[in-house]
N, C-alpha and C positions, 0 to 999 in steps of 0.2 A: 434601585430602578437599576434595568440590565439597559448599558449603554454597546457592550461590544457582545457580541456570538464565533464564539471559537470554531472553526471549521475543522474535523479532519479530512485527508482530502481520499484517499485510495477505499472505496467502496462506499462512502460517503458522498459525495463529488461525485467523481469520477469511478466507474465502472470498471475495476481493477479484474475480478474474478472474471466477468467476460472476456477482455481483452488479452489475457494471459490464457485460457479458454480457445479462445480463437486461433491465437499462435500454437498452438498445440495442435489444435485441426489439420492447420494448412501445411502443418512440420511432418504430421506424422499421415497427412499422406502423401507425401511425396515415398516415402517406406511404402503403405503402400501397393500405388504406382509400380515403385520395384520390384516389391515381394512378396507383395498379396497378401501383407500379412492384415490384422486389423487395428486399421487406427487407435480407437480405442483401446485395447486391450495394451498396447506402446506408449499413451499417452500415463496409462497407470503405473507403465512399470520408467515410466523416463521418474519421474512426479517418483516414485520410490527410491530409484538408487539417487538420484538426487536429493531427496531427505537426511538416507546414509552418507552418504559422501561430509551433506553440507556440514554435520554433525561431529564427522572428526575431526576439522581443522582445526586449526590453533585459535584460527578469530570466529572462530561459532559462539563463544560467551560473548565477545563485541558484540556483534549480529541480535542477538536477542535480546542487549542490554542497548541498543539502539532501534530493532524494530526491524531487522531485513529480514525475508525470509528465503526459502532454497530457489522461488521460482524467480525470486528478484534477481538473484546470483544468474539463473541461467542467460538473461540478459545485460545485467547491469555493465558496466566500463569499472566505476568505484573509481573516478580519475580524481577521487580530495584529497586533501593537503593533511594525513592525519598516518602517525604510522600505520595502524592498523588496517586503515585502509586500503592504503599504498602496498600494505601484505594480501589483502584481499583483491587488489587487483592485479597481484601475480599467482596469487591463488586460479584467477577466474577463469583461463582459458583453460586448465588441462581439466578442472571443474566440468564448463559446460563439454568438450569432448567426451570425457570419462563418465560421466550422466546417460547421455543420447548411447555412448557404445556399449556402455553396460545394460541399457535397457534392452540395445535391439538383441543383446546375449541373452538376455533374459526368454524373451521367442525364437532362441535357436538362431540365430543370425548372427556369422562372424565376419563385420566388414568395417573396419576401426575409420578407414575411406568415405564410406557413407558415414557413419557417425562422426566423423568430424565437420563432415559436409550440412548433417540434420543442424551440429550445434552451429553453422554461423547462420543459419534459415531462419530460426527461432526468435535471434534479437529481430534480421527486418521485418517480420511478420509479428512482429507486438511491435512493432514501433510503425507498422501503418493499422495498424489497427486499434485508435482509441477511441473509444470508447465512455461517454457523459450520460447520465441520468438525462430524460429528455425533460423535466424540469429544473434541472439544475440553473444553467444561466437565469429564467426567468423569475423564478424564486431569487438568487444575488440581487439581477436587479431591481427588486422589490424594496429590496432589507436594504440595500449598500445607502438607501435617501436617511434611511433612521438612524442606522447603526454604526458604528464601526464593527468591520470585518477582518479576522485575523484567522487563517491558515493555520494548523499548527502538526505538523503532519511526520513518520518516526520513516527514514530512511535516510540513504545517501545524499548530499548535496548534491550530485552529482546527477542523481539518477532520478529523483525527484524532481528535476530544474528541465532535466529530458523529458519528464512527462508532463510537464508546465512547457514545456517550447514546442509538445506535439497536440497540445489543446490550446493555441497560446489567446484564446478568447478569456479565459478564468482570472489570468494574472488582475486585470483590470479592474476586479472587485476586491481586491482587496489592500486594506490599509499595510498591512505587516503579516511577512511568509515566513515563517517558521520551523524549523528541521532541522530532526533529531540529530541527526551524526554532525552537524554548523555548531548542535549546545552542547555536545559533549555523553547525553543522557537523553533517554527515547522513554518518551508516554507506558506506562501508567507514572514512572517515579515524579509524587509532586513536586523537585526541581524546578522540569519544565514547564509545568502550569504559572508554578511560581511566575520564573521568567519573562511568561507570556503575559500576566498581571503587571511586574515590571514594565513592559514594551511599552504593554495599551496605557500607561498610566490610569489604571483601577484597580478597585479592592476587589473581593473574590464575589460579595453580590453585587453585585457590575456587571458579572459575565454570566452568561450559559454556552454549557460546550456541546456540539452536535456530534455527533460520530454513532459508526456501527458497531461498536466494540467493545464490549461490556468487558473484557478485561486491559485494555488497556487507554479510551478515552472515559467509560463511565469511570471507571475505578479511580486511574488518576483526578479527574475531576472531584470524585469523592472525598479523597483526601485533601486534596485541598481547598474543600469547604463551597467548589463550584455545583451552581443547579448543572444538570443536562438533560438532554435531551436525547433516547435511545431510537435511532431510527435501526430498525428491525423487519428489513426487506421479509425475511425469508422465516419469516414465523418464528425464531425460535424461542425457548423457558431461560429467563433469567429465575438460575439459582442463585451464585454464591455474591455478584456483586448488584447490586437494587438502584437504576436508576432513577432520577426521579420523575421524568416521563420518557414515556414512550408512542413514541407512530410508528407509523407503517409506507409513509411515502412523502419526502419533504413541501410539497404541501400543508401539512400539517400543523408545518413549525407555526405556521400565521397561529394558528387556533393555542397554541400554547403560552407563545406571546401577548395575545390579547387578555391572558387571564391574570400577568404579572404585573 
């Protein structure tokens, strides 16, 4: 019998992709206003440069293990007490500047001062635009009376807690919040799922995992023998990893739970 529901955070409860996209749109618009560049082209160029730079740092393997993507590096501060987070905190200021300066250069604009300005504007725009799916709060409200709720999110504790600070209504629904950077390994590593089971004081057949990412949320749950629900809002096709259940909208979770 399921007693505990484990929720992923980004793009399951929080609409992180929309927040990042909006931050890019608002920041790139500043370059359009100044130089007349195509904002979408600049966004693509900066994303491209960010990915390339990110993979070249000594922290890359660590960020892969914890589950921190290049675009989180464009606005996170990583003020966490861990050797690699401290290295990331050192790297990030130049990383941000270089991503924006190089992105502008891709479009033929060589202006390091303006690139550095855009690098400062992006985090501000990201923080001002937190999006939560419209059904998130109502679903959690209904579930919290009947289930123990656990949040399991990949990332830096400093950054994930910043996301929770700018959407303060979210925390109250959860009995436990577990962040991969605080644990030391990220989803899909089975050890973090086992840690959730220990923290929640349940066995694997008393839990169900809900998440949008097949390669982290669903794969990790499968490896740990935890039933799972893939929230597939973008109509993707499951190939290598098969979820126990699939839904397109969070409200459909009630139908799944009714079957259990």
